[in-house]
N, C-alpha and C positions, 0 to 999 in steps of 0.2 A: 504493500499500499504506499502510495506517495504521501508526502507530508500534508496533513490536513491544515493547510494554511490559507484561509480565505483571501488574504491580501494578494496572493498569487494571481487572482483573477483580475486585478486592476490592469496588469499588462497583458495577460493571456487572452482576455476577450478581444482586445484590440488586434492582436496577432491573428486570431481566428476570423475576425471580421474582414481583415485585409486578405487573408488567404482565400476566403470564399466570395470575395468581391461584393460584399454587402455594404451599403452606405453607412448604416448605423444600427446599433443594437443596445438594449439594456438587459441586464441579467440581475436577478435577485434570488437568493436561496436562504433557507433556514438551516442553521447549524449551531448546535449546542446552545439553544435558547435565544439566539439572536438572528435577526434578519440582516443579511449582508447584501449590499446593492452596488452595481457597477454599470458603467456606460462606456461606449466607444463609438467613434465615427461621427457622422453628421446626421442631423434630422432632415435636411433638405439640401440636395445637391445644387439647387439654384441659388440658395442663399448662404450655404456653408455654415449654418447655425449648428453649434456643437451639441451632440447628445449628452445629456446629464442624467444621473440616476432618477431624478424626479420627473423626467420628461414623460408626457402622455403619448402612448401609442394606441392604435386601434387593436383591441384584443380579439376582435372577430367573434368566432363561435365559442370561445371560452365564456362569453356572455351567457350561453345556455346553462352553464353550471349554476350561475346566479339565478336564472329564471327557474330552474328546477328546484333550487333551494327555496324560492318564494312559494312554489307550489307545496313543498314539504311543510312549510310553516302553516299554510292554510289547512293541510291535512292534520297537522298537530292540533290546530285550533278547532277541528271538527267542522270546518266549512265545506269540505269535500272529502271524498276518499279517493285513493288512487284508481279504484275500479269504477268510479262514477262515470257515466257516459258523458261525452262532450255535449250531446243534445240536451241532456238534463240541465247542464250548467249554462249553455248558450241556446236558448229556445230559437228555433228556426235555422240552426246550423245545418249546413249541407255541403257535401262534395258530390262528384259525379255519380258514384256508386250509392244507391239508396240504402243498401244494407250496411255499408261502412258508415254512412251518415248517422244511422241509428245506433250502431254498436260500438264505434270506436271510443276508447276510454282515455282518461288522463294517463294511465300507465302506458298505453300504446304510444301516445305522443312522446312521453318522457324517454322511452326506450327505443324510439325509431322503428317500431314494429307495426305502424298503421298501414304500411304499404302504399300510402298516398304519395303521388309524384310531387316531391317537395321543394323544387327549386323555382317557385313562383317569385319573381322579382317585381312585385307590383308596387307602384308608387302611389301611396294613399295621401300624398301631400304632406304639408308641414303642420297641419292642425292636430288638435288633441284627439280627433276622431280617426286618425290615420290607421290605427290598428283595427278598429271596427270596420273600416272600409276594406282593409286587406282581407279580413276573414270573410266578408261578403263576397269578395272576388274569388275565394276558394271554391265556390259552388261548382265550377267546371273542372276542377282538378281530377284527373283520372288516377287509376291505380297502376303502380309498376309491379305490384304483387298483391295477392289476396291478404286480407287482414290477418295479422298475427301469425304469418307463416315464415317470415324471414326478416332480416335486418336491412333497412335502406335508409340512409341518412335523410332527414326531412326537416329542412328549414321552416317550411310552412307550419309544421306541427308545433314548433316553439312559438311562432307568432300567435297561433291559436291559443296556446297556453297563456301567453301574455294577455290576450283578451279575457280569458277566464279570470286572471288576476285582477284585471280592471273591474269586471262585473262584481267580484266578491269583495274587493276593498273599497270600491267607489272612487278610486283614484286612477288617473292615467298611469300607464305602466312606469314611466320614468319616475313619477312621484312615489308610487308604491315601492319601487326598488330602493329609493333613498330611505324611505321610512322603515322598511322591513330589514334592510341589510346594510346599506352604505353608512348611514348615520349611526346606527348602533355600534358598528365596528370602528367608527371614527376614521373612515377612509377619506383623506383629504384630496387624493389625486385619482378620483374615479368619477367620471361624468359621461352622460349619454348624448347631450346636445352640443352641436358645434359652437354655439354662442357661449357656452360655459368652457369648453375645451380651449378656445382661443385666449382665455385669460392666463394660460399656462404655456410652458414650452411644449410644443406638440409636433409629432413627426408627420411628415408627408410621405405618401407612398411613392414607390418607383417601379416602373415597368421596363421590360426588355427581355429578350431571349437569354437563356442561361449563359451563352457564350458571346453575347453582344453588348453594346453600350446601354446604359440606363437613362431613363428620362422620368421626370416627375409626372405623376398622374394628372390628367386633365380635369378630373373631378376628385375632390378631397375624400368624400365618404359615400356610404350607401344611403338609400332612402330611409326616412324616419320610420316608415311603417314596418321595417324589418327589425326594429329595436330589440324585442325580446330574444331574437335569434342571434344577433351579431353586432350590436351598436355601442357597446360600452368602450370607452377609452380610459386607460388607466396606466399608472406606473407599474413596473414589474413588482416592486415591493408591496404595493397595495393588493395585487393579485395574490401574492404569497400570504399576506395577512388574512385575506378572505379565506384562503384555503386552509390555513391553520385553524380557523374557527370550525372546520369540519372534523377535526380530530377529537378523540374522546375527551369529554370535559369542555369542549368548545360550544359556543352559542348555537352552532348549526350542525351538531353531531347527529346525523341521520344514518345509522348503519344500513338501513334499507337501500340507500342509494348505492351502496357498494356491492349489493348482491346481484349476481348475473340474472339478467332477464331474458337474454337471447344469445345464441351462438352467432358469431359474425362469419359469413361464408368465406371472407378473405381475412384470416387472422393475422396476416403479416404486416398490415399497415400500422394499426394502433394497438391491436390486442384481439384475443379470441372471443371476448364477451363484451356486451354492453350492459351497464347497469341503468340507473335512473339519473341521467345527466352525465355520468362518467363513463369513459372507456376503461375496461378492466384488463390488465395485463399482469406480468410478473417481472421482477428484477432480482436476479440471483436467488430465486426461490421465494421472495417476499412479494405480497400483493402490491401492485403498482396501479395507481389511478392516474389517468391523464386526460387531457383534452387539447385539441389544436384549434387554431383560428386563422382564417384567411379573409381578407377584404381586398379592395382594389389596391394592390401594390404594398400590402403589409401582411405580416404573418406572425403568429404567436404560438408558443407551446408551453403547457403547464404539466408538471410531473409531481406526483405525491406518493410517498411510501409511508403509510400511516404507522407501521410498526416501529419505525425508527424516527418518526417525526421529521422526515426529510421532505422538503417542498422546494421546488425550483421553478422559475418562470423566465422564459427568454422571449423578448419582443424585438422584432426587426421591421425595417421599413422597405422591404422588398419581399417578393414571394414568387410562386409559380416557377420554381426551379432552383434558385440559389439558396433559399432558406433551408431546404432539406438537408444538405450536407453540413451546414452550420449547426442545425439543431442536433443532428446525430453526433457531431464532434463534441459539442458542449455537453450533451447528455452522457456520452461515454466517458469523457474525461472527468466530469464532475462526479459521476457515480463512483468512479474508482478513487479519485483523489480525496474527496471529502467524506465518503461513506464506506469506502473499501468494498464496493459492490461492482460486479462485472456485468455490463449491459450486453444483452443479446444483440448481435449485429443484425442489420437489416437483411432481408432476403436478397441474395445475389445469384447470378448465373452459376450453375453447377460446374465444377472443375471438369467433369466428364460430360460431354454433350449428350443430351437426351433426345431420342427420336420418338416423335408422337404423330398422331393423325391430325394434321393441321386443318384439313378440309371441314371437319365437323364443327370447327369454331368460326369458320369464315361467315361473313354475312353482315347485316346492318342491325345495330342495336340502338334503340332510341328511348329517350325520356324527355320530359319537358325542356325545350331549349338546347338539347344535346343530341347529336347524331354521331355514332361511332361506326366506322366502316373497317372491317377486318378482311384483308385479302392475302392471298399467297403471292410472295415475290421472291424469286430466286431461292426457293426452298425454305423461306422464313415466313412467319406471320407478321404482316405489316399493319400497324395501328394508325388510324387517321381519325381525329376527333374535331368536329366543328361545333361551336356554340352559337346559339341565336337567342341572346338575352339582351336586356338593356345595357349590360356592361361588356358584352362579348366584342364590341368594337375595339376594346383596348388590348385584345389578346390575339395572337396568331394561332391558327389551327395547330393542334399537337400531333406530331408525326414521330413514331417510334418503330423500331424493329423489335419484336418481342422474342424473347429467348425462353424456351420451355424449361421448367424445373421438374415437372411431372406432367401427366396427361392433361391436367386441368389447371395447372398453375404456371404463370409466366411472369417474367420481369422485363422491364424496358426503361429506357431513359433517353432524353433528348441530348444532342451534342452539348457538352459543357455543363450538364446537369450534375449536381453533386451527389445525388442519392438515387438508387434504383426505386422504381415504383412496381408494386406487385398487382397482379390481376388474377382472378380466379373465376373459372367458368363453372356454373352449377345449373341445376334444373329446379324450377318452381314446382310446387305440388300439382299444378294442373298440367305439367309436362312442358311448359314453355322454357326453352334454353335462355339462360340469363348470364350476364357478366357482372361481377362485383368488382368495381374499380373506383377509386376515390371515395371509398366507403358508401357507395351507392349501388343499388341494383338496377341494371339496365337490361330490359328484356329484348330478345331478338325478334325483329319484325319482318325480316326477309333476307334474301340473298343479294349480293352485289352483282349487277349486270354491267355497269359502266361507272364513270367517275361519280355520278350522283344517282344511279338507277337502282331500283329494287325489282325483285321478281314479282 
């Protein structure tokens, strides 16, 4: 074990930021009863403003852990149960499937097992009714899988949970979050609205291919109606302080959140199980809770090992390629140096090539706003993903050559990307072939005939 010296990270974070070509980052971790915090690089390449430990970054979907905690507080208070249906809490609630509209529960939404196609990036405006409008817009959302049959990450589900919070507290979600969590914990660097964030040092996102130049994002953040799913901005230290409140004896200790709710078809990305809000994995045999977050040009990662009270949060102002290598490097080294634990490496290509039947995986896979075409090229499986969402204009299509690990598991990465991505093919209970990639289930809809064609 290397020397457990927190001050080592003052210089080391800067070295890793430069190595992985990330503009700026902040890191905080809990060690021996103290939260240590560090910063490196710049918040904005256009202005050159230096990143400091108290800088606010967009923590993206780590926000979901706070939203889940709000729901658990309402459960503790008897205002709902985890198995209460959404329709009972939100009269008139509907999605495209009538059965799901009636039967989907709070637990399904918390654990991403609703099967609802969840990447609706609907802009409900800046008013206090934006989340109510978003939920109304969910009426046409189809299913990517039958209810309660598999895991598929669902942003829409957490916005719906946010609306439930609004109905039961009588407050807009932003205010309820402050009253339930932020103020009781004394978090001074945690805000949801940009007019509050701009009062502090705040990071700007950066875009660019993994091996190309970076540019600042043309839009600073996502639409307010996505708040309960991804809109909190915070310092890394405040994210750690919130997470510490989940440990035994903490204000928000809910062991139920740590219990597996569903097996994840692709266990190689964040972990083999999903709990209530948290992804569940292991670190050197100890239970590991984590959650990632990505917005337009920013990325975040939170790790927690409750048994040894180890919590760490890394925030960066770039994403979609560069952040993966930095996150893995920090996690691996921090685990060993500070806690004497060996992190499991990400899945990589096998040393001995594996021969599999590629043809059975070729075809077109689709979900809301995303189309993935898989074709055979020169004896390999080629991956092409197009997105058609309000923010897809900022990103190039993803192209990768996939390398088989076994008959249904593949890895791939774009040129210059720091970490391998894993993909797993599986079959839904109704027999539909499906791809689990980027923690989402994407069903197969046809075969590729040409550059854009289906059978």
